[in-house]
C-alpha positions, 0 to 999 in steps of 0.5 A, spaced: 831 236 290 836 230 290 834 223 288 833 219 294 838 214 296 837 207 292 841 201 290 842 198 283 842 191 286 834 192 287 834 191 279 833 184 276 831 182 269 824 181 272 823 187 275 826 191 269 821 187 264 815 188 269 816 196 269 817 196 261 810 193 261 807 197 266 809 204 262 808 201 255 802 197 256 805 192 252 807 185 253 815 183 254 818 177 251 822 175 257 828 178 253 832 183 258 840 184 256 844 188 260 848 193 255 855 197 257 854 203 261 859 206 266 854 210 270 847 208 269 844 201 268 842 200 261 838 194 258 835 192 251 828 189 253 824 185 248 817 186 246 811 181 244 811 185 238 818 184 236 820 191 237 826 192 242 826 198 247 832 201 251 831 202 258 836 207 261 836 207 269 839 213 272 844 212 278 841 214 284 844 220 287 848 222 281 843 227 278 837 231 281 830 229 279 830 236 275 836 235 272 834 229 269 827 232 267 832 238 263 835 232 259 828 229 257 825 236 256 831 238 251 830 231 247 823 232 247 823 239 244 829 237 239 824 231 237 818 236 236 823 241 232 825 235 227 832 235 229 834 228 229 835 225 236 832 219 239 827 222 244 824 218 250 818 214 250 812 217 254 807 213 258 799 214 257 800 220 262 805 224 258 811 223 262 817 221 259 821 220 266 819 214 270 821 211 277 822 204 279 821 205 286 827 210 288 830 209 281 829 214 275 829 211 268 827 213 261 825 208 255 827 209 248 826 205 242 832 201 239 835 204 233 841 201 230 847 205 226 854 206 226 858 212 230 861 217 226 868 215 224 872 219 219 867 223 215 868 224 208 869 232 206 861 233 204 859 230 211 862 236 215 857 241 212 851 236 214 854 235 221 854 243 222 847 243 220 845 238 225 849 241 230 846 248 228 839 246 228 840 243 235 843 249 238 837 253 235 833 249 239 838 250 245 838 257 245 830 258 246 831 257 254 835 255 259 835 248 263 833 249 271 839 245 274 844 243 269 852 244 270 855 251 267 861 249 263 865 255 265 872 254 268 870 258 275 864 254 276 864 247 273 872 246 273 873 249 280 867 243 282 871 238 278 878 240 281 875 240 288 872 233 287 879 230 285 883 233 291 878 230 295 878 223 292 881 217 295 886 216 290 889 223 290 897 222 292 898 227 297 905 228 295 902 231 288 896 234 291 899 241 291 902 241 284 896 238 281 892 244 285 897 249 282 897 247 275 889 247 275 888 253 279 893 257 274 889 254 268 883 256 271 885 263 272 888 264 265 882 262 262 876 264 266 876 272 263 876 269 256 869 266 258 866 273 260 862 275 254 861 269 251 853 267 250 852 260 254 846 256 251 844 249 252 849 244 249 850 237 248 857 238 251 860 231 249 859 231 242 864 226 240 864 221 234 861 216 238 855 220 240 853 221 233 850 215 229 849 214 222 843 210 220 843 208 213 837 211 209 835 215 215 841 220 216 845 222 222 842 222 229 845 225 236 845 221 242 847 221 249 845 227 252 847 225 259 852 231 259 847 236 257 850 243 260 849 250 259 856 253 255 859 256 249 856 253 242 864 252 240 864 246 245 859 242 241 864 243 234 871 242 237 870 235 239 869 232 233 875 235 229 880 231 227 886 235 230 887 241 233 885 247 229 891 249 225 891 242 222 883 242 222 881 249 218 878 246 212 873 241 217 872 247 221 870 252 216 866 246 213 862 245 219 861 253 220 858 253 213 852 248 215 852 251 222 851 258 220 845 257 216 841 255 223 845 259 228 849 265 229 856 263 231 862 268 234 869 267 231 871 270 237 869 264 241 874 259 237 879 262 242 876 258 247 877 251 244 884 250 247 881 252 254 875 247 253 880 242 252 884 243 258 877 243 262 875 237 259 882 234 261 880 236 268 873 234 267 875 227 265 879 226 271 874 227 276 869 223 272 874 217 273 874 219 280 867 218 281 867 211 277 872 209 283 867 212 288 861 208 285 865 201 284 867 202 277 875 202 278 876 195 274 874 199 268 880 204 269 887 203 267 891 199 272 895 205 274 890 210 275 891 214 281 898 212 282 904 217 283 906 215 276 899 217 274 899 224 277 906 226 275 903 224 268 897 228 269 901 234 271 905 234 265 899 233 260 896 239 264 902 244 263 903 242 256 896 244 255 897 250 259 902 252 254 898 250 248 893 255 251 898 261 251 900 260 244 892 259 242 890 266 245 
């Protein structure tokens, strides 16, 4: 089921405060601050108790209701297993996915902290244990409507979207399609026997929060996907694998205490990096379609941009060939 068409223009500070009060049965204090978000609308809302909650309104039409429920369910499962995440807050009927007219939203307790930046050597095993615990829960079952991180599925869909977007320069469309298609053909066979589980899929340092006295927490499960476990490991490495072997080994020393890891899947790192390039380009194209083009680089979508993208993908294709 697709979320019905709706408009964020219907959101106002008063309507946000009203719906938070309705869900939590607690008075607000009239503080409603908008926070930065590229896709959704996110607000910090004050409560009469002095606490603050984060209200996250999901862009209508971007996800199905089931896909949003998959995200909520995974967070609740992780919290129940005592994996450090920030789970959504439930209403009296137990629901953690709510609606303001046709706009779905979730509420979260506000948590302060610092994003993971340059981890000390002893932090890498901690990160491995954290990710391993998340994957231990993620492997229990599959979501019902989440993207499959596979070149012949998610990357093909991203490529189709890019080729149809309004900023694709016709003179570069064929060359862009050819290089992306050749990468998809090259890497697809590598994914054939790899276990796919529920993963975070966007686990860079900005989505790992350190709270003094409370350890590390994983944030922002918007990109929850079904895919190979290694996707949640390579993104936080400080460099490509040959130059980050210590960090990877330290990660795996903690990870394998909770979830089995196949060393064969390490050959997917450079293919996954190429897939992320294409994914990010599609993501930017969607921001333009949603009116968020002002947040992108000024030359995004120009002929110069597409030439640079093609050159970067060709370079990454060569990296893949060396790695596999």
